[in-house]
Steps between C-alpha positions, in 0.01 A plus 500: 500500500831337580539394864792660674747217567579428865853581608740223585592498869845361430648820359323815623505819296814707517527874442558417133124506452414765759693801375304664221661287231425536129442151363444425131329168419443364150231244425301660781145459369450147637660204672829545682552859387162618627522314831856623553394861441224473759732341755770766451249786501498627862705819519651462153458640150417237241536535123297225335563401140316268262327518163143522633451835672151421630622191687795697634269766633295235682817380671595862563183554703597208722852640539351831617262318736802320648671831577718560195524765232469376144573599143383271219682489167374312195810325370559227242835364619572361152570858390822674607356850481212406729738342753712814503188714530399296806818609676451863396139494624610349832758772561258770390231370736708435811842660452714187483505121515604277790400156374408336173320166493531353150204266518345510151538168323357261244537122482485248217390136482658328199751230414775669299454286187127583496547879494372647175553866586861558608410864548372391840864489617531872429161568659595325824840667503347844464257443788712288735848641438512821300232673705719453806806619309325813369336596829806429713735690268277806499436489875852414615616859573198544729550160666866580564406834651258334742726195557196301409399152393449334162278191510444251219225239527644212301411129531651165589506468121781757519702257710435163337370385164132409471367309196227665294631827644800542269412858406406596854815344649719680248355836601512429873862377488587824322316698766693316773833568329418868463417535869811312612735708287328826596523411869877468470530823302311686773709372792595789727231735369241420766267355237387139539361264237254238621412207273180312584447143377143375558388151409145423385256753642132570451478796260379556147854498355481119502183494294588797277822346370548481126450192281732385214327742262520795739138491622393495865473144634221549755635208707798456728648171367666446839394281789313735732527307826700697753500826302577803717226752561550862402501589871782255576702622205459868585589445866827337396579778253442765767721313746778473241470870418504598868822305552641621166589142410710443189260224398218291638389160370146419611391164640716253687469258208641758260794581726575131559482425127753771417739374768476144369523589131885496476506149650196331344413706191305218331269473802432875496436487124240228557337705776474794260341280235259344748378849593308502170152357511431174313327672210801721428784248518557420866495126434691490172807281504834675528 
């Protein structure tokens, strides 16, 4: 059973999460998605989506125990029809949608020249970008009606290039651009778009990233020291959602790096390269 993350005392809950909200979360069977669902559960209606229905139902029991209503939908976000069905199921179950948390994602660990299956670019785009596009487009009329919130869980790799993450960075930069443009389009509608940029955090997405031939790596390939816990990550996401922030970059180091990048780009590039462990290129010469 997943422990319910403790709330941050810096930013207490607002009525955003205490007013019978309908919240759709993708990638909700484990990691950040599952912990976020449990934390947002009290008084709300959660629609949980992922491929594995049995794991979703386990999380759903914890959502109910935490005081929320729940509807689980088996959904492969690589498929447009299943993403659109997720929205239809959400509206059918609870009558509308107030918030969408686009959390489903897949990573990849490979130097670009080593990639043997370029189809992985399409695979990552479908999961990391197109799923958000399909779900948001289908749900937008409902979100506009409720003056709700669209959340995208991206990555620092959507803000700055990371070696051996070429495919992942490409998809996350696209995700960031989509959210930024959509935010501007929705100005004045009462709908907010919140982009979340975590750094390295302790979930299976690090170890389940794809290899150059499109297989699961089983290892992270990044230096693990200082990785955020799921609890820390979820607390920051909830705080950003409660304040309806336009974006939130996690970790002081990440925020400092992005501020310094225009002035010392070579230094930031080296920091990105040094984030790789020795076995996967962290000590290769530039």
